[in-house]
C-alpha positions in Angstrom: -8.2 5.7 -3.2 -7.6 2.2 -4.4 -4.9 0.2 -2.6 -3.0 -0.5 -5.8 -2.8 3.2 -6.6 -1.8 4.1 -3.0 1.1 1.6 -3.1 2.3 3.2 -6.4 1.9 6.8 -5.3 3.6 6.2 -2.0 6.4 4.4 -3.9 6.1 1.3 -1.7 5.7 -0.7 -5.0 7.3 0.7 -8.1 4.5 0.2 -10.6 0.8 -0.1 -10.4 0.8 -3.3 -12.4 3.1 -4.9 -9.8 0.8 -3.7 -7.0 -2.1 -5.2 -8.9 -0.3 -8.5 -9.2 0.7 -8.5 -5.5 -3.0 -8.1 -4.6 -4.1 -10.8 -7.0 -1.5 -13.2 -5.4 -2.9 -12.4 -2.0 0.3 -10.8 -0.8 -1.4 -7.6 0.4 -3.5 -7.5 3.6 -5.6 -4.5 4.6 -6.7 -4.4 8.3 -6.1 -8.1 8.7 -7.9 -9.2 5.5 -6.6 -10.1 2.1 -7.0 -7.0 -0.1 -8.1 -6.9 -3.7 -6.6 -4.3 -5.9 -9.8 -2.2 -5.9 -10.1 -2.1 -2.1 -10.5 1.5 -0.8 -7.9 2.8 1.7 -8.3 5.6 4.2 -6.1 7.2 6.8 -5.5 5.0 9.8 -5.7 1.7 7.8 -3.0 -0.9 8.5 -1.5 -2.6 5.4 0.8 -5.7 5.4 2.7 -6.8 2.4 4.7 -10.0 2.0 7.9 -9.6 -0.1 9.2 -13.2 -0.2 10.0 -14.1 3.4 9.9 -10.4 4.5 6.7 -8.9 5.9 6.3 -5.1 6.0 3.5 -3.5 8.0 2.6 0.1 7.9 -0.2 2.5 8.9 -1.5 5.0 6.3 -1.2 8.6 7.6 -2.1 10.5 4.4 -4.0 9.7 1.2 -3.2 11.9 -1.8 -3.5 11.5 -5.5 0.0 13.0 -6.3 3.1 13.3 -4.1 6.6 14.4 -4.8 9.3 11.8 -4.1 10.6 13.7 -1.1 7.1 13.8 0.5 6.1 10.2 0.2 7.5 9.3 3.6 4.7 11.4 5.1 2.1 9.1 3.7 2.8 6.1 6.0 4.6 5.0 9.1 6.3 1.6 9.4 5.1 -0.5 12.3 
């Protein structure tokens, strides 16, 4: 799954276009490297996102095309 779609499905970022823009502005890192929007993610990957001054790191636990809002917390763990 593409990282921009994962960020949207997991509800870390509200819309896919915003996830795309975050990747374009180099605010998303995947396993220590700057991630492009089309980068593929898999279980076990570590993602880091900069929201202004705040940095959020999390590990991907589950990759799924569709998730209910209540189940999205099972997709990642915050580090």
